C-alpha positions in Angstrom: -0.1 -0.3 0.2 1.8 3.6 -0.6 1.2 6.4 1.6 -1.6 8.0 -0.5 -3.7 5.5 -0.8 -3.1 4.7 3.2 -4.0 8.9 3.7 -6.7 8.6 1.4 -8.1 6.0 3.3 -7.5 8.1 6.5 -9.3 11.4 4.8 -12.2 8.4 4.0 -12.9 7.6 7.3 -12.4 11.2 9.6 -15.1 12.3 6.2 -17.7 9.3 6.8 -17.2 9.8 11.0 -17.7 13.2 10.5 -21.2 12.7 8.4 -22.2 10.2 10.4 -22.0 12.6 13.0 -23.8 14.1 11.6 -26.4 12.5 11.1 -26.0 10.9 15.0 -26.9 14.7 15.7 -29.7 15.8 13.5 -31.3 12.1 15.0 -31.3 13.6 18.3 -32.2 17.0 17.6 -34.6 16.7 15.7 -34.7 19.7 13.0 -39.4 19.7 12.6 -38.8 20.7 16.5 -36.1 23.1 16.0 -37.8 25.0 13.3 -41.8 24.7 15.3 -39.6 26.4 18.1 -38.4 29.0 16.3 -41.9 29.5 14.5 -43.0 29.4 18.3 -40.3 32.1 19.1 -41.3 35.0 16.4 -44.4 34.4 17.9 -43.9 35.5 21.0 -42.1 38.0 20.1 -45.0 39.7 17.8 -46.6 39.6 21.5 -43.9 41.0 23.3 -43.1 43.0 21.1 -47.5 43.9 21.2 -47.7 44.4 24.6 -44.7 46.0 24.8 -47.0 48.7 23.0 -49.7 48.6 25.1 -47.5 49.4 28.2 -46.3 52.5 27.0 -50.0 53.3 26.0 -50.8 53.2 29.5 -48.3 54.5 31.2 -48.7 57.6 29.0 -52.6 57.7 30.1 -51.2 57.4 34.2 -48.9 59.7 33.2 -51.8 62.4 31.7 -54.8 60.8 34.8 -52.1 63.0 36.8 -53.4 66.3 35.5 -56.5 67.9 36.9 -58.2 68.4 33.3 -58.1 65.0 31.9 -58.9 63.7 35.6 -62.1 66.4 35.1 -62.8 65.6 31.4 -63.1 61.8 32.7 -65.6 62.4 35.2 -67.8 64.7 32.5 -68.2 62.2 29.8 -68.2 58.5 32.0 -70.1 59.8 34.7 -71.8 62.8 34.0 -70.0 64.6 37.0 -70.2 68.4 37.0 -68.5 70.6 38.9 -69.3 72.5 42.2 -72.2 75.2 41.8 -72.8 73.3 38.0 -76.5 71.8 36.7 -76.2 68.8 34.3 -78.5 68.6 31.8 -79.9 65.5 30.0 -81.9 65.1 27.3 -83.7 62.2 26.8 -84.9 60.8 22.6 -88.7 61.4 22.3 -90.9 57.7 23.7 -90.1 54.9 21.2 -87.3 57.1 19.1 -83.7 55.0 18.7 -82.2 58.5 17.5 -81.0 60.0 20.7 -77.3 60.8 22.5 -75.0 57.2 22.2 -75.4 57.3 25.4 -79.2 56.7 25.8 -78.9 54.1 23.6 -79.6 50.8 25.3 -76.8 49.0 24.0 -76.8 44.8 24.4 -75.1 43.3 27.8 -72.1 41.6 26.2 -71.9 37.7 27.2 -68.6 37.6 29.3 -70.4 39.8 31.6 -74.2 37.0 31.8 -74.4 35.2 35.2 -73.4 31.3 33.5 -76.3 28.9 34.1 -76.6 26.8 37.3 -75.2 23.3 36.4 -77.7 20.7 36.0 -78.4 17.9 38.5 -77.1 14.9 36.9 -80.0 11.9 36.9 -78.4 9.7 39.1 -78.6 12.7 41.7 -82.1 13.6 41.3 -84.1 10.9 44.6 -87.4 9.6 43.6 -89.9 7.5 46.0 -89.8 4.6 45.5 -92.6 2.9 43.3 -94.6 1.6 46.1 -98.3 2.1 47.9 -99.4 5.8 48.0 -99.1 8.2 51.8 -102.6 7.2 53.4 -102.4 3.3 52.1 -98.6 3.3 54.3 -100.3 4.9 57.1 -103.9 3.1 57.8 -101.2 0.2 57.5 -98.7 1.1 59.9 -102.4 2.4 62.5 -103.2 -1.0 62.3 -100.0 -3.3 63.2 -102.6 -4.3 66.0 -104.3 -6.7 63.6 -100.8 -8.5 63.1 -99.7 -8.6 67.0 -101.6 -11.7 67.6 
């Protein structure tokens, strides 16, 4: 055997061992799972960015609530409150009219605010009277105990 052939075989053995280790590594860490986790990571990163944006908006709202004018505006618009000495007027629409101020229109109750129905009782948990004689016949049979004693 010539030294070139031995060197070629050594290199070939090294390449085969490297490929075998790559195949074993690919089987050990499934490629599909890694790709799925990468996609999930991208989705979670988008959710984090969305929450960060909402947090920034809430921080801005919190800082504006420290100003008296913002509090007064919210108190007036949402709760109908007025300053001392002011008079508040509410103009209601005519009976049967669907036009008017948005706050006066009937709004449906969101389903999330509704209370769920109570759970139904299972048929096995409902107590039923055993079949047999009615109340009066049982009552009379108890009164006649002396007939059976003798």
